[in-house]
C-alpha positions in Angstrom: -31.5 28.3 13.8 -28.7 29.4 11.4 -26.2 29.2 14.2 -27.2 25.6 14.9 -26.8 24.7 11.2 -23.3 26.3 11.1 -22.3 24.4 14.3 -23.6 21.1 12.8 -21.6 21.7 9.6 -18.5 22.5 11.6 -18.8 19.4 13.6 -19.3 17.3 10.5 -16.1 18.8 9.0 -14.1 18.0 12.1 -15.4 14.4 12.2 -14.4 14.1 8.6 -10.9 15.2 9.4 -10.8 12.7 12.3 -11.9 9.9 10.0 -9.0 10.8 7.6 -6.6 10.6 10.5 -8.2 7.3 11.6 -7.8 5.9 8.1 -4.1 6.9 8.1 -3.6 5.1 11.4 -5.5 2.1 10.1 -3.2 1.6 7.1 -0.1 1.8 9.3 1.3 -1.5 10.4 2.7 -4.7 8.9 0.9 -6.4 6.0 1.5 -9.8 4.3 0.5 -10.3 0.7 -1.9 -13.2 0.3 -2.6 -13.0 -3.5 -2.2 -10.8 -6.5 -3.6 -10.4 -10.0 -0.8 -8.5 -11.8 -0.1 -7.7 -15.4 -2.4 -9.6 -17.7 -3.4 -12.2 -15.1 -7.2 -12.9 -15.1 -7.3 -14.7 -11.7 -5.8 -14.0 -8.3 -2.7 -16.1 -7.6 -1.0 -16.9 -4.3 2.8 -16.4 -3.9 4.9 -19.6 -4.6 5.4 -21.9 -1.6 8.1 -20.6 0.7 7.9 -17.0 -0.5 6.5 -14.2 1.7 6.0 -10.6 0.8 5.6 -8.2 3.7 4.9 -4.4 3.5 5.7 -2.3 6.6 3.9 1.0 6.6 4.5 3.5 9.4 5.2 7.2 10.1 5.1 8.3 6.4 7.7 5.6 5.5 7.4 2.1 4.0 9.5 -0.9 3.1 8.4 -4.1 1.5 10.4 -7.2 1.4 10.3 -10.5 -0.5 11.7 -13.4 1.5 12.2 -17.0 0.5 13.6 -19.6 2.9 14.9 -17.0 5.3 16.7 -14.9 2.7 15.7 -11.5 1.4 15.3 -11.8 -2.4 14.3 -8.2 -2.9 13.2 -5.0 -1.1 12.1 -1.5 -1.8 11.2 1.4 0.4 10.9 5.1 0.8 8.1 7.6 1.7 4.4 7.3 1.2 1.4 9.6 1.1 -2.2 8.7 1.8 -5.0 11.0 0.7 -8.4 9.5 1.1 -8.1 6.2 -0.8 -5.0 7.2 -2.8 -1.8 5.6 -1.5 1.4 6.9 -3.2 4.8 5.2 -2.8 7.9 7.4 -3.5 10.6 4.8 -3.9 14.0 5.9 -2.5 15.9 2.6 -2.4 15.8 -1.0 -3.8 17.7 -4.1 -3.1 17.9 -7.6 -4.8 17.9 -9.0 -8.3 14.1 -9.1 -8.5 13.6 -5.3 -8.0 14.5 -3.1 -10.9 17.0 -0.2 -10.2 14.7 1.9 -12.3 12.2 1.9 -9.4 14.5 4.4 -7.4 13.0 7.8 -7.8 9.7 6.4 -9.1 6.3 7.4 -7.7 3.6 4.8 -7.9 0.0 5.6 -7.1 -2.5 3.0 -5.9 -6.1 3.0 -4.9 -6.4 1.3 -1.5 -9.5 -0.3 0.0 -9.5 -1.4 3.6 -12.0 -3.9 5.0 -11.1 -4.9 8.5 -7.7 -6.5 8.4 -7.7 -6.9 4.5 -6.2 -4.2 2.3 -6.5 -4.2 -1.5 -4.0 -2.1 -3.6 -4.7 -1.5 -7.2 -2.6 0.7 -9.6 0.0 0.8 -12.3 3.8 0.6 -12.1 6.5 1.0 -14.8 8.4 -2.2 -15.6 10.9 -2.1 -18.4 9.3 1.1 -19.7 5.9 -0.4 -19.9 2.8 0.1 -17.6 2.0 -3.0 -15.6 -1.2 -3.4 -13.6 -0.9 -4.2 -9.9 -3.9 -5.7 -8.0 -2.8 -7.1 -4.7 -4.6 -8.4 -1.5 -2.9 -8.0 1.8 -3.8 -9.1 5.4 -2.6 -7.3 8.5 0.1 -9.2 10.4 -0.8 -10.2 13.9 1.6 -10.8 16.7 
């Protein structure tokens, strides 16, 4: 009987590891931001017309871009880590007037929640030496 319990516990541990790998694979891909409630905002807001923010997450690397009318306004990227529901961005580069140079070398941690093809990222970033709350909703890009 003890041997059966040990085998059952071992199988449960292995399936938990498989689920962690599955979650990692699930977050990978291209995501389009649909709305955000950042800073002191009380309600979710959509991006302005003609502006699209896309986050590409794959192979331990990420890059997000902000595009308006076919031109990149800003971008940032680097490495990421995912441990359970904690998504950490380690920013290695930035581009564009709308992305602070101070982001380079920064590490931002978010709590992520995945529900089908919707991802919510909630956390805090440093803007101008102050903490700023980030609460974003993203949808998986489809071909």
